[in-house]
C-alpha positions as a printed NumPy array, in Angstrom:
array([[ -0.007,  -0.007,   0.009],
       [  2.576,   2.557,  -1.073],
       [  0.088,   5.44 ,  -1.47 ],
       [ -1.353,   4.983,   1.96 ],
       [  2.152,   4.695,   3.505],
       [  3.287,   7.883,   1.754],
       [  0.213,   9.735,   2.97 ],
       [  0.922,   8.676,   6.561],
       [  4.556,   9.818,   6.287],
       [  3.508,  13.227,   4.954],
       [  0.912,  13.628,   7.688],
       [  3.677,  13.24 ,  10.24 ],
       [  5.922,  15.787,   8.466],
       [  8.151,  13.397,   6.578],
       [  9.082,  13.152,   2.925],
       [  8.309,   9.647,   1.508],
       [ 10.469,   7.919,  -1.006],
       [  9.187,   4.512,  -2.161],
       [ 11.192,   1.801,  -3.881],
       [  9.412,  -1.599,  -4.216],
       [ 11.679,  -4.59 ,  -3.62 ],
       [  8.895,  -7.238,  -3.974],
       [  6.815,  -8.535,  -6.781],
       [  4.19 , -11.227,  -6.134],
       [  4.242, -14.229,  -8.468],
       [  0.988, -16.177,  -8.161],
       [  1.089, -19.923,  -8.846],
       [ -2.33 , -20.118, -10.447],
       [ -1.819, -23.434, -12.209],
       [ -0.605, -25.464,  -9.208],
       [ -2.3  , -28.906,  -9.262],
       [ -1.58 , -29.171,  -5.558],
       [ -3.522, -25.988,  -4.769],
       [ -6.375, -26.911,  -7.11 ],
       [ -6.653, -30.344,  -5.465],
       [ -6.688, -28.716,  -1.999],
       [ -9.573, -26.48 ,  -3.098],
       [-11.368, -29.504,  -4.451],
       [-10.836, -31.302,  -1.167],
       [-12.33 , -28.357,   0.781],
       [-15.32 , -28.239,  -1.541],
       [-15.929, -31.957,  -1.209],
       [-15.676, -32.019,   2.598],
       [-12.292, -33.663,   2.976],
       [-10.679, -30.805,   4.984],
       [-11.428, -30.059,   8.68 ],
       [ -9.403, -26.841,   9.173],
       [ -8.084, -24.18 ,   6.847],
       [ -5.41 , -21.721,   8.066],
       [ -4.903, -18.424,   6.212],
       [ -1.587, -16.796,   7.05 ],
       [ -1.519, -13.738,   4.803],
       [ -3.949, -11.425,   2.977],
       [ -2.121, -12.053,  -0.26 ],
       [ -2.468, -15.806,   0.181],
       [ -6.117, -15.634,   1.032],
       [ -6.761, -13.491,  -2.056],
       [ -4.805, -15.907,  -4.159],
       [ -6.772, -18.915,  -2.82 ],
       [-10.09 , -17.169,  -3.647],
       [ -8.808, -16.262,  -7.103],
       [ -7.744, -19.783,  -7.917],
       [-11.1  , -21.125,  -6.717],
       [-12.806, -18.577,  -8.977],
       [-10.645, -19.527, -11.921],
       [-11.735, -23.179, -11.339],
       [-15.39 , -22.072, -11.412],
       [-15.796, -23.21 ,  -7.761],
       [-15.672, -19.956,  -5.721],
       [-19.26 , -20.066,  -4.36 ],
       [-18.834, -23.738,  -3.562],
       [-15.473, -23.055,  -1.896],
       [-16.906, -20.204,   0.181],
       [-19.835, -22.371,   1.335],
       [-17.514, -25.22 ,   2.262],
       [-15.262, -22.899,   4.299],
       [-18.351, -21.78 ,   6.277],
       [-18.782, -25.345,   7.476],
       [-15.212, -25.957,   8.725],
       [-12.8  , -24.451,  11.23 ],
       [-11.183, -21.338,   9.674],
       [ -8.078, -19.754,  11.282],
       [ -6.726, -16.333,  10.254],
       [ -3.243, -15.434,  11.413],
       [ -3.926, -11.622,  11.463],
       [ -6.429,  -8.999,  10.343],
       [ -5.019,  -9.034,   6.777],
       [ -6.322, -12.508,   5.807],
       [ -9.243, -11.752,   8.165],
       [-10.354,  -8.891,   5.944],
       [-10.314, -11.087,   2.865],
       [-12.338, -13.82 ,   4.572],
       [-14.921, -11.359,   5.875],
       [-15.266,  -9.877,   2.425],
       [-16.248, -13.354,   1.305],
       [-18.566, -13.692,   4.326],
       [-16.581, -16.527,   5.819],
       [-16.677, -16.714,   9.611],
       [-13.319, -16.833,  11.403],
       [-13.067, -19.392,  14.156],
       [ -9.7  , -18.312,  15.529],
       [ -7.473, -15.253,  15.241],
       [ -4.497, -14.84 ,  17.585],
       [ -3.708, -11.616,  19.45 ],
       [ -0.964,  -9.198,  18.407],
       [  1.765,  -9.327,  17.311],
       [  0.471, -12.289,  15.22 ],
       [  3.625, -14.334,  15.368],
       [  3.746, -18.081,  14.775],
       [  3.872, -18.643,  18.502],
       [  0.771, -16.535,  19.008],
       [ -0.953, -18.525,  16.296],
       [ -0.154, -21.959,  17.705],
       [ -1.111, -20.805,  21.226],
       [ -4.487, -19.643,  19.907],
       [ -4.998, -22.979,  18.185],
       [ -4.37 , -24.956,  21.388],
       [ -8.092, -25.394,  22.054],
       [ -8.572, -27.248,  18.74 ],
       [ -8.53 , -31.04 ,  18.705],
       [ -6.439, -31.681,  15.603],
       [ -5.611, -35.322,  16.094],
       [ -6.312, -37.144,  12.854],
       [ -7.827, -33.993,  11.289],
       [ -7.026, -32.755,   7.845],
       [ -5.51 , -29.268,   7.918],
       [ -4.458, -27.155,   4.937],
       [ -2.504, -23.946,   5.283],
       [ -0.698, -21.487,   3.065],
       [  3.039, -21.09 ,   3.146],
       [  3.955, -17.752,   4.651],
       [  6.217, -16.449,   1.914],
       [  9.089, -18.725,   3.028],
       [  9.881, -21.673,   5.239],
       [  8.213, -21.616,   8.639],
       [  8.883, -24.623,  10.822],
       [  6.803, -23.678,  13.846],
       [  3.292, -24.271,  12.501],
       [  4.191, -27.595,  10.731],
       [  5.967, -28.754,  13.877],
       [  2.918, -27.902,  15.969],
       [  0.52 , -29.65 ,  13.639],
       [  2.695, -32.722,  13.522],
       [  2.9  , -32.847,  17.338],
       [ -0.888, -32.569,  17.512],
       [ -1.338, -35.559,  15.181],
       [ -2.856, -33.554,  12.345],
       [ -2.717, -34.655,   8.732],
       [ -1.568, -31.343,   7.31 ],
       [ -0.756, -29.979,   3.882],
       [  1.253, -26.843,   3.252],
       [  0.338, -24.971,   0.049],
       [  2.525, -22.59 ,  -1.91 ],
       [  0.223, -20.053,  -3.496],
       [  2.703, -17.422,  -4.45 ],
       [  6.344, -16.432,  -3.983],
       [  8.036, -13.039,  -3.634],
       [ 10.291, -12.37 ,  -6.599],
       [ 12.342,  -9.31 ,  -7.395],
       [ 10.575,  -6.526,  -9.237],
       [ 10.988,  -6.363, -12.971],
       [ 12.493,  -2.939, -12.645],
       [ 15.026,  -2.649,  -9.817],
       [ 16.27 ,   0.845, -10.794],
       [ 14.224,   2.639,  -8.165],
       [ 15.882,   0.457,  -5.437],
       [ 19.336,   1.185,  -6.815],
       [ 18.499,   4.922,  -6.789],
       [ 17.288,   4.54 ,  -3.184],
       [ 20.637,   2.944,  -2.254],
       [ 22.406,   5.903,  -3.918],
       [ 20.385,   8.352,  -1.869],
       [ 21.111,   6.426,   1.329],
       [ 24.844,   6.498,   0.572],
       [ 24.727,  10.251,  -0.063],
       [ 23.087,  10.787,   3.346],
       [ 19.782,  11.945,   1.869],
       [ 17.645,   9.346,   3.722],
       [ 17.075,   9.588,   7.489],
       [ 15.078,   6.392,   7.978],
       [ 14.542,   3.154,   6.025],
       [ 11.292,   1.344,   6.886],
       [ 10.697,  -2.35 ,   6.314],
       [  7.03 ,  -3.416,   6.287],
       [  7.423,  -7.185,   5.694],
       [ 10.024,  -9.891,   6.187],
       [ 10.568, -10.769,   2.502],
       [ 11.682,  -7.184,   1.763],
       [ 14.917,  -7.804,   3.679],
       [ 16.627, -10.493,   1.532],
       [ 15.266,  -8.922,  -1.633],
       [ 16.861,  -5.535,  -0.844],
       [ 20.164,  -7.262,  -0.148],
       [ 19.893,  -9.299,  -3.338],
       [ 19.333,  -6.179,  -5.428],
       [ 22.225,  -4.466,  -3.704],
       [ 24.495,  -7.449,  -4.327],
       [ 23.489,  -7.52 ,  -8.061],
       [ 24.375,  -3.849,  -8.292],
       [ 27.685,  -4.36 ,  -6.521],
       [ 26.509,  -2.239,  -3.594],
       [ 25.826,  -4.628,  -0.716],
       [ 28.848,  -3.685,   1.37 ],
       [ 28.178,   0.046,   0.884],
       [ 24.491,  -0.452,   1.814],
       [ 25.372,  -2.364,   4.932],
       [ 27.823,   0.312,   6.017],
       [ 25.176,   2.955,   5.513],
       [ 22.545,   1.011,   7.497],
       [ 25.06 ,   0.611,  10.335],
       [ 25.618,   4.388,  10.338],
       [ 23.357,   7.265,  11.22 ],
       [ 20.237,   6.12 ,   9.213],
       [ 17.409,   4.771,  11.373],
       [ 16.306,   1.263,  10.444],
       [ 12.588,   0.72 ,  11.234],
       [ 10.822,  -2.641,  11.297],
       [  7.026,  -3.164,  11.299],
       [  7.17 ,  -5.929,  13.908],
       [  8.989,  -8.873,  15.491],
       [  8.832, -11.215,  12.442],
       [ 10.472,  -8.545,  10.255],
       [ 12.926,  -7.601,  12.996],
       [ 14.052, -11.191,  13.388],
       [ 14.836, -11.374,   9.662],
       [ 16.763,  -8.1  ,   9.748],
       [ 18.851,  -9.3  ,  12.685],
       [ 19.499, -12.65 ,  10.994],
       [ 20.854, -10.69 ,   8.048],
       [ 23.128,  -8.642,  10.364],
       [ 21.094,  -5.436,  10.265],
       [ 20.361,  -3.682,  13.53 ],
       [ 16.864,  -2.264,  14.177],
       [ 16.396,   1.162,  15.736],
       [ 12.618,   1.417,  15.685],
       [  9.887,  -1.168,  16.122],
       [  6.266,  -0.181,  17.093],
       [  4.523,  -1.796,  19.966],
       [  1.779,  -3.016,  17.636],
       [  2.739,  -4.316,  14.166],
       [  0.724,  -2.04 ,  11.915],
       [  1.851,   0.302,   9.185],
       [  0.347,   3.368,  10.874],
       [  2.02 ,   2.506,  14.115],
       [  5.317,   2.1  ,  12.263],
       [  5.163,   5.574,  10.882],
       [  4.232,   7.036,  14.27 ],
       [  7.095,   5.176,  15.927],
       [  9.539,   6.609,  13.442],
       [  8.176,  10.09 ,  14.017],
       [  8.45 ,   9.553,  17.792],
       [ 12.037,   8.348,  17.303],
       [ 13.062,  11.628,  15.662],
       [ 11.072,  13.765,  18.054],
       [ 13.028,  12.14 ,  20.868],
       [ 16.338,  13.025,  19.238],
       [ 15.456,  16.669,  18.568]])
């Protein structure tokens, strides 16, 4: 939501500069996903877990392309539906699908499995969407509960077709023209580093991020990825929302003035 993010930044007196490092690649022709949708429609799934809004949208789109969207929606209304956060929750509500379980903030994997503790999953068929990358916690939990689970890959996060805005952003960071760099999702971190590497600028970027620029992370999942990649985090909001992220950055600079 680059326009909304830019509007929030301006509202708090900042100057936005956007450079997309992600491009969604939907896997619309996946036989595995199509079979999972068929299984839901035909009553062979007990629980469906939606981890991201993008994934929930993709699932609905694939069901629609199969000509089975109304049937899929009706079938979901008859089973246990889990939404990891408000983002997939909004998609499900738009399709009038009741949500059985949604964990509290900050919507981490641990929060999710804790919220699912009341479910009897032994011998139950569970389908869930891969969360943009490997995530061992939910599969491990389902395995320990004796569930028969299936992990679906609905999309992946590739590099944008045009990486020149990102390279220009790296230029501006190196020239000291950027005061804060905000990350709003975990996949942005490796993609930014990949683009920097391809441009021969990774070392320079890392040096800049370790300098006076403030690195802001939307929440603990993103922060963990940044730290795994050797990037320190200066700002993380108490609640993992985009608006809270912008306010936290504004508070950070107010505290330094």
